[in-house]
Every structure is written in C-alpha cells, then in structure tokens.
N, C-alpha and C positions, 0 to 999 in steps of 0.2 A: 609064355607070353603069347597073347592072341595076335593074329595078323594085323588087326586094326590098331592095337596098341604099339606093335612094332613099327608100323607106318608113321604113327604119331611121334614116336621117339626119334624117327629118322628125319623128321622135318627140319629144315634150316630155320633157326630161331630168328635170324636177322630179317626175315620176311616181314614181320610185324613192323619193325622200325622203318623198313623200306616203304611200306604202305602209308605210314604216318607222314614221311617226308614228301611223298608224291601228293598226298591229300592236301598238305599245307601249301605245296607249290602251286597247285591248281586254284586253291582258294585265293592265294596272293595274286595270281594272274587274273582271276575273274574280278577282283576288287581293286585292280591297279589304278583305275581312274579315280577312285575315292581317295587314294593315297598319293595322287599326283605323280604316278609312274606310268611309263609307256610300255606297250606290249608290241613285240615284233614276232611275226611268224617267220620261221627260218627252216630251211631244209636240213635234214639230219647230218649231211656232210658239210654243212656251211660253217664259215668262221664265226663262231659264237662269242669268242672272247672279247672282241671290241664292243659287243652289245653290253656285256657285263661291266665293262669299264664305264659305259655311259649310263649305268643303272637302269637299263632296259630289261624287261623280263622276256626271255626267249620262249616261244611256244612252238611245238613241232607237230604240224599236221600229220606227218608220217607216224609219230607215236600215237596220235589220235586214231589213225587207221588201224594200227596194231590192236589198240583197245577195242575198237569196233569189231575186229575179227575175233579176238579172244572172247568177247561178249556175245558172239554169234548173232550180231546185228548187221553183218556185212551184206547178206543177200537182199534184205529189204532196202537198204540204202543204195546198193549198186543198181537195183531195179529202178529206184526213184531217179537216179542219175540217167539211166537209159531212157526213162520217160521224158527227161529234160532234153534229150537229143544226143547224149554222149554214147559212143559205141561201146559195146560189151568188151571189145578187145583192148580197151584202154586200161591202164593200171587201176587196180581195185582200191588202192590207197587214195588215188585221185578221185575216183568216182564216188567213193563213200564220203570223203571229206567235202567235195563239192555239193553233194546232195544233203549233207548234214547242216551246212551253213544256213540256208533259209529257214529251216525248221528247228534249229538248235537240237539236232538229233545226236544220237550216240550215247554211250554209257555215262557221260558226265554232263549231259544237257548242252552239248555244243562247246566250241572253244571260245575264249574271250575275244572280242572284236580287236583286230590288230590296228595299231597306229601306222604301221608300215610293214612291208614284207621284204625279206632278204632271200634271194634264190641263188644257190650255187649249183652249177650243172656238172659237178664232178661225179655225181652218182648216176645221173641219166639225163636225157633230153626232155623227158615228159614233164619234169618239174617246171620247165620254162613256161609252157602253156598252162599248166595247172595253176601256177602262181599268178600268171597274167589274168586268168579267169577270176581268181579270188581278189586280186587288186582292183579289178573293175567292179566286182560285186560290192566290195566294202568302200570303194572310191578312196583308196589310200595309195601312197607312193610305193614303188617297187624298185629295189636295187638288185641288179643281176650281176653276180660275181662269176665271170666266165673263166673256166680253166681249160687250157688245151689238153688234148689227149697225150698221155705220157707213155709212148711206146716202149722206151727202154731207159732213157735218161733225159733230163730237161736241158734244152738248149739255152744259150744266153738270151736269145730273143724271147723265149717263153718265160724265163725268169723276169726279164724287164717288163713284159706284158702283164704278168700277174702282180708284180711289185707295184706297178702304176695303179692297178685296180685297188690294192690295199689302201693307197693314199686317197683314191676316189671314194672308197667305202668310208674312210674316216671323215672325209669332208661331208658326205651324205649324212652321216650320223650327227655331226656337229650342226648341220643345217636343221635337221628335223628334231633334234633334242634341245636346241637352243643353248648349247654350251660347248666349251672347248674340250678337246680330247685330252685326258690326263695320262701322259706317257709314264709317269711314275706308277700310277695305279695299274696301267697296262702290264708293266713288268711284274707286279705282284700276281695279277690274274694269270699271266703266262706261266709263272712258276707253279701256281696251284693247278693249272691245267695239266702240266707235265707230271706233277706229283700224282694227280688223280689217275692219269693214264698208266703210270708205272704200277700203282697199286692194283688197278683193274687187271693188268697183265699178270701180276703176282697171284691174284685170286684165280684167274684162269689156269695158271701154271700148277696150281695144287692138284689139278686133275691128271698130272703126270704120275702121281702116286697110284699104286695098285693095291687095293681098289680105289677108284676115284671118289673123293668126298662130295663131289657135285657133278652134275651132268650138264650137257649143253642146254637141256630144257630148263635147268635152274639158271644158267647163264642168260638165257633169253629174258628171264624175268628181271634179274639183277642188273642187266645192261642199262635200264632206263636212266639211271643217274648219270652215267658217263656221257650220255647223249644230252639230257635236258639241263644238267647243272654243271657241266664241265667247266672248270675254272673257278670253282667255289670251294670254301673250306668244308662245306657240307659233304661233298663228294670224298674228300680226303679222309674225313672222320668216318664216314660210313664204310668205305672200302677197307679202312684199317680194321674196323670192327668185324667186317665180313671175312677178311683174311685171317684174323685171329680165330674166328669160329671154324674156318676150314682146317686150320692147323690143329685145333682141338679135336675135330672129327677124325682126322688122321691118327692122332695120338690115341684115341679111344676106339679105333677100328670101325668107325661109322662110315658107311659107304652110301653112294647115291642109290644103288639098287642092292638088294639083299645078297645076291650070289653072282658077282661079276666074273664072267669067264671070257667074254669077248668085248673088245673095245672098238668103237666105231667113230668115224669122223663125219660130221654133217656139213653139207655145202648149200649155200643160199639162205634166204630168209625162212623163218619158221612158217609152218602151216598153223596159224594162230588158233584156229577153232578146233584143231585136232592135236594139240601138243600133249595133253594128258593121254589120249588114246595111243598116240605114237610111242610115248615113253613107256606106257604099260605093255604095249605089244612087243617092243624090243626087249623089255625087262623079262617078259615071259620066256624069252629065249636066253636069259642070262647075259644079255647084251646091253652095254651102257654106251650111249653117245657121249664120249668124254671131251670132245672139242668140236668147234665149228668155225667156219670161215667168216661168219656174220659178226659174231661178238668180238672177234679178234681184230676186226677192221678198225675199231676205235683205239687200237694200240699201234697200228701200223705207222702212225705219225711219229712215234718215238724214234724211228730211224732217221728222221729229218729235223725234228724240233730241237731248238736250243733254248733252254730256259733262261739263258743269260742274254739272248738276243731274239726274243720270241717273235716279234712282229716281222722281222726279216725272214726268220726260218719258217713262218707261215706260208711263204711262197711255195716251197716244195712240199711242206707238210699237208697243205690243202689241195695240192695238185696230184701228187703221186699216191693217192689212196687206192684201195683194192679194186674198185670198179672202174678206175680211170687209167688202168695199165693194160698191157697186152695179155693175150691168152697164155703166152709162154711164161710171162712173169707170174700170172695167177697159178699156173700149174706148178711152178717152182715153189710158190708159197704153200700150196696144198701138200706137195711132197715133203716140205719142211715140217709141216704139222703131223704128217703120217709118221715121220721118224721121231719127232719130239714126243708125241703122246703114245707111241708104240701101238698103233691101231691095226686091227685085223681086216677092216673093210671100210669102204667109202660109200656114204648115202648122199645122193644128190637130188635136191628138190628142183625139178624142172618147173619153174614158176611161170605160169601163164602171164602173170602181171609184170614181171621184172625181166625185160628182154636183155639188158646189159649183163645181168647176173647169170642168165640161163643160156644164151646163144653159144657160148664157148664150151659148154659142159661136155659135149661129146669129144671134143678135142682134148680137154683136160682128162677125161676118162681114159682116152687112148694113151696119153702120155704117162699117166699114173700106172696103167697096166704094163706098159713097156719098162718103166723105171723101177717099179716096186712089185708088180705082179700080184697085187691084192685084189680080191673081188670088189665089184662096185655095183650099186643099185641106183637106178634113176626112178624117182617117184614123180608122176605128173600130177600137179595140183595148182592151187592158187593160195596166196597168203591170207586173203580175206573172203573171197567169194566161194562159198561152199558148193556152188553148182558145178564147180570144176574138180570135185573130189569124189572118187569112187572107193568107198571103204573096202568093198569086197575085192576089187582089183588090186589095191595097194596091199591088202593083207596077203593075197596070193603071192605077190612079188616079194614081200618081206620074208615069208616062209621059205620060198625057194632060195632066196639070197642067204638066209641063215643056214640052210642045209649045206650050201656050198662052203660057207665058212667053217661049219662044224666038220665037214669031211676034210677040209684042208688042214684043220688043227689036229685031227686024229693021228 
C-alpha cells in the first residue's frame, strides 16, 4: 500500500458529517432574520443553554477566530485591527474578529449580525472589552455574566452572586426575545448538554488506548460541536457516531499515527495555522499528542453539573472552569491527564495571545517535573497571528525535546 493510500485509509470518516453540520449551522445563523430567529454572539465559556431554550442561535467569535487562523487569514486581519488603533499585544482572536466585522472578512464572509451579545469572563478579561467594542459597533445590547475567580472552592457569597446573575440573564433574554423562559424546555436542554459532554469525554478517552485512534489535533477539529451546539440532539447524535468510529478504529488497529512509540500531552490552545505541520513533525518522531487541556475543558463542567437540576448547577459549572481556577488546580488537572493517558512528555504552547492560559505555565512545568519527572517543551507562538511563530526555532526545540524522551525511554 502506498503512503498516500495509507493516509487516506487512516482518515476519520466522521469529518465529512462534521463539515456538513457546521455548514448548515452557519447557513441557519446567516439566514436567521428571514426565519424570524435571533442571533446572539457568546463567549466560548459562556452559558449557552438558556439561549437554546429561547430559540436563539448562538454564534462564537472565538470559533470564528480559530477558523481565521486555520485559513491563514490571521496576519492580514490582525494588521487591519492594528491600523484601526488596536495594539498588537492584544488577543489575536479579538483583533481578527474586530477587523473582520466592518468588511465581512474571514473564511465565511463574516459572522451574522447579532441581535445581542452575551459575554462571560470565566475565560479571560479581554472578552469584556472585545464584546463592548462589538456591541457599540452593531448597536445592540450586551449582557455581562461575571464569574468570580475560583481559587480552590466556591464560597456561599460567590454562589449567591452567580446564582443572582442567572436570574438576571433569564430576565434579559425574556426582555429581548419577547417571551417567557420555558423551564420545562430548560430541563431538556440541560439533559442534552450533559449527555453531549459525557459523550465528548468518552470520545477523548478512547485515546487512552495504545495506539491512540485519534490525536489532540483530531480533537481540535471535532471540538467545534460541543462549543457551538452544546445542549442539542445534534451533538448527542454526532458524538455517538464519532465514539462508535473510534471504537471501530481500535478494533481494527487503526491509529492516529502509523507507528506510535511516544505519547505526549498538549497544553493551551492550538497553533491553528500550523496544526498539520506540528502533527506531521511529531509523527516523524513516532510521537502522538494523545490528549490536551484545551478540548477537555468542555468536559470539566461534568464535575459540577446536575442534569436533574441544571440551572442551579450552572452556578459552579460555569464558574469553576479550567481557566478560572488556581495554577495549583490546573497543575493537578495536568498531572491527572499525564497519568490517565500515560504520556511520556508535556508540550506547552506559550500563547502570546492568551495570558490566562499561559502565565502559569512555568509553575505548572515545575510542578509536573517535581511530581512526575517527565520532560516538557515550551513552544512560543500565537494561536492566530503567524508573525509570532518561527518554524526553524520550534523545529529545533522539538528535535531536542524528542531526543530527551527517546534517551529516557531507552
């Protein structure tokens, strides 16, 4: 069998279905006004389920930023944002999205105009100003869902504070959608949300198998549904299909890379414009990135969500997410994944754009070294802006890192 034929046979078949779902999703969002539906832009860590209860189509500017990066359109749009007066040190998701809005830029010709925006700061503080900018540009209402930082555990005061905001959020939706909130429907949406998250975790867990049937780079692609359509039957059906395919791949000995010898864990967002290059580079060393902290973040809520009392459990579910906890808790989560997936090394993307995700990495690296003694690599880059990536430098670091792992395994 030729190398090209082997790669073709190794492809995940569900990719085609995924593309169809996402295409239909964006078509529905862009034609929402024609069908008397509303569109809300919402942050990726925001409480989306109440929007679905109100028949609002959620749209994610961060997903749009990822598509811009993967399409290698990031530099042009980031430069346009800088010409508009935005600093290059700002998040490249924000810069590319802000620059795309006036010109309908990006790979899908811009996002559909929002009827209102929902911003939750559990992922970072930048989203507050980013969404204020877009709310002013489109002249639409903005709801800010404020989550206190969760150092170790939530206090009663924090629970009461976030719980009051859920009620405010529901009132906001009732006002701008012109109808009452359906609590019976909310219960069903909550159950579907939890079911989808459980299936997504089950899909990721198939990478515990040696060799792994999928890699973190595959997970980066298939993550889109748990973000955009969480709380729908579409997600449950799709991840059921994907999970069955992963089980079939395991049964037939089909692995993510041809000759897996070394298993690695990825930390931080993807380098969207270099995912294939990074995947191929690690694979050339027989190394597979079998898991990552980014895609598992959408399963972390399972520790707190109660499908039988979803609205109340949203209080902690949307507060104690991965980026809103202490460095010590993050390190504990990383060590848990090292053990779970039996990895040989840790690859950390020091992301110029995402400060909350990157600032504690050297501490996490130190804790991991002390607790597990595995090699770690820090790659300096940016998720969208290619000007902050040096292929030669990263290649040199990867080769040195892999030599350390190979020596350790000998």
